N, C-alpha and C positions, 0 to 999 in steps of 0.2 A: 136781505143776501138777493132778494128775486130781481132788485133794480140792478145790482151790480153784478149778474149774470145778464141781464137785458143789455147792459152797457158792454159788457163782454162781447156780448153777439151782434150789438152794432158797429162795434169797431172791429170786429173781424170779418163783417160785410162790406164796412167801407173800403178795407185793404184790398179786399177779393176784386171789388168796383174799379180801384185805382190800379190793381196788376192787369184787369181785363181791359181798360184803359190802354193802358203803357203797349199792350198787344193788340188792339185796334189800331193804335196809331204806326207802330212797326209795319203792321198788315198795308196798311196804306200808304207808306214808305215804299215798299216793298211795288206796291202797285204801280205808283211813281216812276220807278225804275224801269218795271216791265214796260211802261208806258212810252217813257223817253226811249226805250232799246227799239220798242216798235217803229217810233217817229225816224229813228236813224235806218232802221231796215226796209222800211214801206214806204217811206214816201220820195218821190224826186227833189233835187234840189239842184242850185245853182251855184257856180262856181266864178268868183272874180281872176282873170287870167294877169289883170294888175291891179293896183290900188285903184279905187274910183271907177271900176270898169264902168261904163255906160250898156253893154252888152255882153252880160256874163254869162259864161257856156252851160249850158242845160243839161244834167247829168240824170241819168237813170237810178231809180232806187237800187239798194243792192243786194235785195232777195228777188225781186220780180226782175232781174236781166238776164241775158243768156248770151254771156260772152259781147255785154254792150260796153259801154262807155266806163261804168264803174268798175268793171273786174278788170279789161284789159284797156282800160287809156292808159297807163303808167307806160307800154309798150309804143303808142302812136303819139308820145310827148303831151297829151292834153293832161288838166289838173285834176281830172275827176276820183281818179284812182286814188289819192292824197288827201281827198277830202275829208271822206269820210272812209275810214279803216275799220277791217273786222275786230280790231284788238279792242276798241272802245266800247263796241257793241256788246262781245262775251264779257268783259272788263262790267261792265252793268250786272249782265245777267249773273256773272260769279258774284259781285257786292249783294245783288238781292234776294240769292240762296238763302244765307244765314240769317238776313233780317227777318226774311220771311219764317223761315223756322223758329226763330225767337219768338217772333209775332205769334205765331200760332199757338207755339207752347203757354206764353203767357194768357193768349186769349182762352185756352181751353181751361187754364189751372184757374183764372180768376171766375169764368162761369160755372165749371164743376163745383168751386168752394163754394160762391153763394147759392146753388143750390141745395148743397149739403147741409149748408147752415140753416137753410128753408124748412129742409124735410127735417132734420134734426128740432127745429121750431116745433113742428106740426104734429111731430111724434110724441112731445113733451104734451103737448095741447091735448093731445088725447088718453094720454095716459092719466091727465089729471082730470078729464070726463069720465074716463073707465074706474079710476079711484074716487071718484065722490060719491059722498053718503047717499043714498038710494030714498028717497022720502017716501 
């Protein structure tokens, strides 16, 4: 009976490890989405005005511009405002939210489950030592 209990506990911990790994994977995916969003918002970029343009137009970053090419370029007829638009960055953030929430929940569940299993095993060992016949 003891080995069956140990096998069950090992299977239980293996499942908890897989759950925690899935959570870590989803958190990593959310981090990649956040990084992609940061690149879109923080880095300057260049836009080809025609196919195979030898001298593309330089555009300011979307976030660190004060009424520059990235935000008001459409009124002047340049191509910067059309190249990186706000809805794409907002969509990335919106997609990262459920991914990060589910990832955090799975990672937490897996970690707590493993710790509770280890705690239960430690308590069983202490009970065995306490109930052992004294010599």
